[in-house]
FIMARTI-626283 format. One record per residue: residue in one letter; x, y, z of N, C-alpha, C in turn. Coordinates in steps of 0.05 Angstrom, whole numbers, plus 32768, in hexadecimal, padded with zeros to 4 digits. Each point is the difference from the previous one (the first is absolute). Example, Ala and Ser with C-alpha at 12.3 -4.5 7.8 and 13.67 -1.06 7.14 Angstrom:
2
a81087F8E809C7FEE80188000801280188000s7FF980157FF28010801880017FF18016800E
This chain:
289
x8726862F8BFB80117FFB801880147FEA7FFAx801A8006800480157FEC7FF980027FEA8015x80117FEC7FFB80017FE9801180098007801Cx801380128003800A8008801B7FEA800D8010x7FF080117FF37FEB800E800E7FEA7FEC8008x7FFA7FED7FEE7FEC7FEC8007800A7FEF8018x80197FF98000800B7FF080157FFF800F801Bx800780197FFF7FFF801180187FE48002800Ax7FED80047FEE7FE4800380087FF67FE6800Dx80087FE97FF57FF87FE6800B800B7FFC801Cx801980058004800C7FFB801A7FF480138015x7FFA80197FF87FF4801380137FE47FF68008x7FF07FF77FEC7FE67FF6800680017FE78012x80137FEE7FFA80027FE8801080088006801Dx80128014800380098008801B7FE9800B8011x7FEB800A7FF37FE9800A800E7FEB7FEB8004x7FFB7FF17FEB7FEA7FEC800080067FE88011x80187FF57FFE80077FE8800E7FFD8002801Fx800B8016800C7FFB8003801D7FE380018007x7FF0800E7FF07FE3800280067FF37FE47FFFx80077FF07FEC7FF47FE67FFD80087FEE8017x801A80028008800A7FEF80157FF38007801Bx7FFE801A80067FF4800880197FE27FFA8000x7FF380037FE97FE37FFA7FFF7FFB7FE38005x80127FEE7FF57FFC7FE4800480047FF8801Ex8014800E800D80047FFB801C7FE880098011x7FF580177FF87FE8800A800F7FE97FED7FFDx7FFC7FF57FE87FEA7FED7FFB80047FE78010x80197FF8800680057FE7800F7FFF8004801Ex7FFA801980087FFC8006801D80198009800Ex801480097FF38018800A800D7FFA80198010x800F800480167FFB80178011800B801A7FF4x7FF88016800C8008801A7FF6801E80048003x800C7FF68015801D80038003800F7FF17FEAx7FF77FE87FF9800C7FF17FEA7FFD800F7FE6x7FE8800A7FFB7FFB800F7FE7801280187FFEx8003800E8016801180188000801D7FF97FFBx80097FEA800D801C7FF77FFC80057FF77FE3x7FEE7FF07FF680037FF77FE47FFF80177FEDx7FEE801280047FFE80187FEE801980108000x800C8004801880198010800280177FF27FF2x80027FE6800480167FF17FF37FFE80017FE2x7FE87FFB7FF67FFB80007FE38003801C7FF4x7FF68014800E8002801C7FF7801E80097FFDx80117FF58012801C80087FFF80107FF07FEBx7FF97FE77FFD80117FEF7FEE7FF77FFF7FE3x7FE67FFE7FFB7FF77FFB7FE5800680177FEDx7FFD801A8008800980157FED801D7FFE7FF9x80117FFA8014801D7FFD7FFA80057FE77FEEx7FF17FEB800680027FE87FF07FF880067FE3x7FEB800F7FFC7FF780077FE5801580107FF2x800C8013800E801480117FF380197FEF7FF9x80087FED801180177FF07FFA7FFA7FED7FE8x7FE87FF67FFE7FF97FEF7FE9800080117FE7x7FF780188001800080127FE9801D80057FF7x801380058013801C80037FF8800B7FE77FF4x7FF97FE9800A80097FE77FF67FF67FFB7FE4x7FE780067FFA7FF57FFB7FE6800980147FEBx800280198007800580157FEC801D80097FFFx800F7FFB8016801C800B80008000801E8005x7FEA800B80097FFF801D800580018004801Ex80068019800880008007801D801C8000800Cx801580007FF0801B8000800B800580188012x7FF280167FFB8004801880107FF57FFD801Cx7FF27FEA80057FF77FFB801C80157FF18010x80157FF87FF380157FF0800E80138012800Fx80027FFC801A801180118011801D7FFD7FF6x800E80168000801C80017FF7800180067FE2x7FF17FF27FF07FFF80067FE37FF3801B7FFBx7FEA8005800E7FF180197FFA800E8019800Ax80147FFD8012800E8017800A801C80047FF2x80067FED7FEF801A80037FF27FFE80157FEAx8016800D7FF9800080147FEA7FF77FF27FE6x7FF580107FEF7FF57FF57FE680167FF17FF1x8018800A800180167FF37FF180057FE4800Bx7FFC7FFC801A80047FE5800C7FE97FEE7FF8x7FE7800B80027FE97FF07FFA80007FF67FE3x800B80107FEE80007FF97FE480137FE87FFAx80117FFA801380137FE97FFC7FF37FE58005x7FE88001800D7FF47FE780087FE87FF97FEFx7FFB7FE67FFD7FE87FF67FF27FE980028014x7FF280177FFF7FEB800580147FE97FEC7FFDx7FFB7FF67FE87FEA7FED7FFC80067FE5800Ex80197FF67FFC80077FE7800E80018004801Ex80098017800980018006801D7FE38000800Bx7FEE800D7FF37FE48002800A7FF47FE58001x80047FEF7FEB7FF57FE58000800B7FF08018x801A80028005800C7FF180167FF48009801Ax7FFF801A80057FF5800A80197FE37FF98003x7FF180007FE97FE47FF880017FFD7FE3800Ax80117FEE7FF580007FE4800880077FFE801Ex8015800E800880097FFF801C7FEA80098013x7FF580177FFB7FEC800B80127FE77FEE8000x7FF87FF67FE97FE97FEE7FFF80057FE78012x80177FF47FFD80067FE8801180018007801Dx800C8017800680038009801C7FE48005800Dx7FEF800E7FF17FE58006800B7FEF7FE78002x80027FED7FEE7FF17FE8800280087FF08019x801A7FFE8005800A7FF380187FF6800E8019x8001801B80007FF7800F80177FE27FFE8004x7FF180017FEA7FE37FFE80027FF77FE5800Bx800C7FEA7FF57FF97FE6800A80087FFD801Dx8018800B800780097FFF801B7FED800E8013x7FF680187FF97FEE800E80127FE57FF18002x7FF77FF47FEA7FE87FF0800280047FE88012x80177FF37FFE80057FE9801180028008801Dx800A801980068001800A801B7FE48004800Bx7FEE800B7FF07FE5800480097FF27FE58006x80077FEC7FF07FF57FE58003800C7FF08016x8014800C800D800D7FF3801780177FED7FF8x800A80027FE880167FEF7FF7801A800F8003x80088003801980188011800680197FF57FF4x80047FE67FFF80187FF57FF4800280067FE2x7FEA7FFD7FF2800080067FE48006801E7FFBx7FF4801180118006801D7FFE801E80058003x800C7FF58015801D8004800480107FF77FE8x7FF97FE97FF5800E7FF57FE97FFE80127FE8x7FE8800A7FFA7FFB80117FE9800D801C8004x8000800A8019800D80198005801E7FFE7FFCx800C7FEA8009801D7FFC7FFC80067FFD7FE2x7FEF7FF27FF180047FFD7FE37FFE801B7FF2x7FED801180097FFD801B7FF4801980118005x800B7FFE801880178010800780187FF77FEFx80047FE57FFF80167FF57FF07FFE80087FE3x7FE87FFE7FF57FFB80087FE48007801D7FFBx7FF7801280128005801C7FFC801E80078002x800D7FF58015801D8006800380107FF57FE9x7FFA7FE77FF880107FF47FEA7FFB800F7FE6x7FE880097FFB7FFA800F7FE7800E801B8000x8000800E8017800E801A8001801E7FFC7FFBx800B7FEB800C801D7FFB7FFB80047FF97FE2x7FEF7FF07FF580027FF97FE37FFF80187FEEx7FED801280067FFC80187FEF801880138001x800E80008017801580148004801C7FF47FFDx80027FE87FF4801A7FF57FFB80017FF57FE3x80187FFC7FF580037FF47FE67FF780127FE9x7FFE801A80047FF880137FEB7FE67FF77FF2x7FEC7FFA80117FE77FF77FF67FF180167FF1x7FF27FF87FEB7FEE80117FF0800E80177FF1x801A7FFF7FFF800E80147FF07FFC7FFA7FE2x7FFD80157FF07FFE7FFC7FE3801C7FF77FF6x80007FF27FEA80197FF67FF4801280187FFBx80197FFE800A801480147FFB7FFF80188013x7FEC800080127FFD8017801280157FFE8016x800A801780088015800180157FF980168014x7FF47FF980177FF88014801480188010800Bx80187FF47FFF8017800E800B8007801A7FF1x7FF680027FE8800680187FF07FEC80178005x7FEB7FF980107FEC801580068008800C801Bx8002801A80008007800F80187FE780068010x80007FF780197FEA80068012800A80148015x7FF1801480058007801480147FFC7FF5801Bx800D800B80157FFC7FF7801B7FE280018008x7FF280147FF67FE3800280067FF07FE97FF4x80087FF87FE77FF37FE97FF380047FE78010x80197FFB800980067FE8800F7FF28000801Bx7FFF8017800D7FF28001801A7FE27FFB7FFDx7FF4800B7FEB7FE37FFD7FFC7FFA7FE27FFAx80107FF47FEF7FFC7FE47FFA80037FEE8018x80148006801180057FF080187FE980038014x7FF5801980037FEB800580137FE67FF27FF7x7FFA80007FE67FE87FF37FF680027FE28004x80177FF57FFA80047FE380037FFC7FF8801Dx800C800F80137FFE7FFA801C7FE380038009x7FF280147FF57FE3800480087FF07FE87FF7x80057FF67FE77FF17FE97FF680057FE78011x80197FFC800780077FE980117FF38003801Cx7FFF8019800A7FF4800580197FE27FFB8000x7FF280087FEB7FE47FFB7FFE7FFA7FE27FFFx80107FF27FEF7FFC7FE37FFE80057FF2801Bx80158009800E80067FF4801A7FEA80068014x7FF580187FFF7FEB800880137FE77FEE7FFBx7FF97FFC7FE77FE87FEF7FFA80047FE4800Ax80187FF57FFC80057FE5800980017FFE801Fx800B8016800C80018000801D7FE48002800Cx7FEF80107FF47FE48002800A7FF27FE57FFEx80037FF37FE87FF47FE67FFC80097FEC8015x801A80008006800B7FEE80147FF68007801Cx7FFE801A80067FF78009801A7FE37FF78005x7FEF80037FEB7FE47FF880037FFD7FE28005x80137FF07FF67FFE7FE3800380077FF8801Dx800F8011800E800A7FF7801A7FF480118017x7FEE80127FFA7FF5801280147FE87FF3800Dx7FF6800C80167FE87FF6800D80067FF1801Ax7FEC7FFF801180037FF180197FE47FF9800Ax7FFE7FED80127FE77FF8800D80028009801Dx7FEC800F800A7FFF8008801C7FE87FF6800Dx80037FFB801A7FEA7FF480117FFF8010801Ax7FE8800880087FFD800E80197FE57FF9800Dx80008002801B7FE87FFA800F7FF38019800Ax7FE6800180007FF18016800D7FEE7FF38015x7FF18010800E7FF07FF680167FEB7FEB7FF6x7FF480067FE97FEB7FEF7FF680057FF47FE5x801880047FF580057FF77FE5801E7FFD7FFCx80077FF47FE9801C80007FF78002800B7FE4x8017800A7FF98004800D7FE780187FF47FF1x7FFC7FF97FE780167FF67FEE800180127FE8x8018800A7FFB800480117FE880187FF67FF0x7FFD80037FE680157FF87FEC7FF9800E7FE6x80117FFF7FEC7FF8800C7FE67FE57FF67FF7x7FED80127FFB7FE57FF97FF67FEF7FF28015x80098000801A7FF17FF480157FFF80128018x7FE88005800A7FFD801080197FE77FF6800Ex80047FEB80117FEA7FF2800C7FFF8006801Ex7FE88007800A7FFB8003801C7FE87FED8007x80067FEC80107FEC7FEB80057FF98000801Ex7FE7800280067FF77FFF801C80027FE4800Ax80097FFD801A80037FE6800C7FE57FF18001x7FEA800F80057FE57FF280037FF77FF47FE5x800C80097FEA7FF77FF67FE680117FE87FF7x80157FF9800F80117FE97FF87FF37FE68007x7FFE7FEE7FED7FF57FE5800480157FEB8004x801880047FF480157FEC8002801B800D7FFBx80147FF8800F801C80087FFC80117FE77FFFx80107FFD7FEB800F7FE77FFC801D80077FF8x80147FF3800C801C80037FF880087FE87FEFx800980067FE880087FEA7FEE801E80017FFBx800C7FE97FFE801D7FFF7FFC800780077FE3x7FEE7FFD7FEE800480087FE47FE680087FF4x8000800F7FEA7FE880097FF4800480057FE2x7FEE7FF67FF0800180047FE37FF080197FF8x800D80157FF67FF280197FF97FEB7FFC7FEBx80047FED7FEE7FEE7FFF7FE8800880157FECx7FEC800D7FF5800780157FEC7FF8801B8009x800E80147FF77FFA801C80077FEA800A7FEFx7FEC800D800C7FEA800C7FF18007801E7FFBx8007800E8015800B801B7FFD800E80078019x801580117FFE801080078017801D80027FF9x80117FF68011801D80047FFD800E7FE58002x80137FFC7FEE80107FE78001801D80067FFCx800F80088015801C80067FFE80117FE88007x801A8005800180127FEA80087FFF7FFA801Ex7FF8801480107FFF7FFD801D7FE37FFB800Ax7FED800F7FF47FE58001800A7FEC7FF77FEBx7FEB7FF180087FE97FFB7FEF7FE8800A8010x7FF080127FF47FE9800A800F7FEA800A7FEEx7FE88001800A7FE980087FF07FEB7FEB7FFFx7FF17FFF7FEB7FEB7FEC7FFD800B7FE87FF0x7FFE7FE8800D80097FE77FF37FE97FEC8000x80057FEA7FF37FEB7FEB7FFE800E7FE57FFEx7FF67FEC8010800A7FE57FFD7FE87FED8002x80067FE67FFC7FEA7FEC7FFF7FF27FFD801Bx800F800380167FF57FFC801A7FEF8017800Ax800A80187FFE7FF38017800C7FEF80107FECx80047FFC7FE77FF480127FEC800E801B8001x7FF180157FFE800B801B800180068008801Dx80188009800580088008801B801580167FFFx8006800C8017801480158002801A7FF5800Bx801680077FF3801B7FF58008801380178006x80107FFC801580168013800680167FEF800Dx80147FF97FEF80147FEE800B801C80057FF5x80147FF88010801B7FFF7FF780047FE67FF1x800B80017FE880027FE87FF080127FEB800Bx80158008800E80147FEE800A7FF87FF3801Bx7FEA8009800C7FF77FF580197FE97FEC7FFAx80047FE780077FED7FEB7FF87FE680018010x80028005801A7FE97FFF80117FEE80197FFCx7FE67FFC80037FEC80157FFC7FE97FFD8014x7FF3801680067FE9800180117FE780037FEEx7FED7FEE80047FE780027FF07FEA80098013x7FF480177FFA7FEB800B80117FE680017FF0x7FEB7FF3800B7FE680017FF37FEE80128010x7FF280127FF27FEF8013800D7FEA800A7FEDx7FE8800280097FE9800B7FF17FFF7FF57FE3x80067FE77FFD7FFF7FF47FE5801880077FEFx8014800D800B801980087FF280177FF1800Cx801780007FF180187FF38009801880137FFCx8010800280158019800F7FFF80177FED8006x80147FFF7FEF80187FEF8005801880138001x800F7FFD801680188012800280157FF38010x8018800A7FFE80167FF98012801280188005x80147FFC8010801380168006801C7FF87FF7x801380108006801B7FFE7FF3800E7FE68007x7FF97FF48017800C7FE680087FEB7FED8009x80077FE680017FEC7FEC800A7FFA8005801Dx8014800A800F7FFD8005801D7FEC80178004x800380157FF07FEE801780037FE37FF87FF8x7FFE7FEF7FEB7FE67FF67FF87FF37FF08015x800F7FEE800D7FF57FF080167FF780118018x8010801580057FF9801280167FE6800F7FFAx7FFD80097FE77FE7800E7FF87FE87FED8003x80057FE77FF87FEA7FEC80027FF77FFD801Dx80147FFD80137FF97FFD801C7FF18018800Bx800780187FF77FF2801880097FE380007FF6x7FFD7FF87FE77FE47FFF7FF57FEF7FEB800Ex800B7FE980057FF17FEB800D7FF78009801Cx8011800E800D7FFA8009801B7FEA80168001x7FFC800D7FE97FED80177FFF7FE77FF97FF1x80017FED7FED7FE97FFA7FEF7FEB7FF0800F
């Protein structure tokens, strides 16, 4: 087996083994099933691509995977240093995926600002690299002149469509990541004998007779997230802090005030979209509990 084949085998094995090790360690630490599923999905999507990009970076092979280059006529492709091009794209995609992966992990951990920063950096990196690759006659072999190669209208159309498709897919992935960071809401409703709070990874129905204490706080320290959701707008799921230990959280990050409800040895902390709505919900609970 030659060096390239060994490298490819290694990256394929790592792309399979690393997600399994990571998810297994999370499971052993007591992470919830929703967290495990989310982590598994993120790693399953990114690590195989990361392995492939590292392989291109190391070996200089895989130029035919590059959009635009792979649809060009053979005469055009022969003008370019495909090895140098593959290495550059491998470095680019590796850096892009690392930024995106760390960003998604920071989103799950509730670090919305870090996610936004890394997402912006990934977008800037991708756009700047695409501009760099397509200007200044990059990667042309010495003495090569693309203007002397005749491309048919069909060749030009195919190349244009593939490039647009690649940009579209990249944009869609970034848009989905951004949407996930800003989605979600906290809802509160009253029933005859209970109240209901729902949010991402939270669906609590608490009977009034089981409530031992309801408290409105002007501010609240979330502590650390155990499992659940941590977007730029909403933090919800299972959290833990020094005061309450393990508890359930469903809150808007920008609203300081929170309602703390103790019931059956459990604790639910939540708020609504404004401080006024939160205070109103508190008054309703106090009158019923």
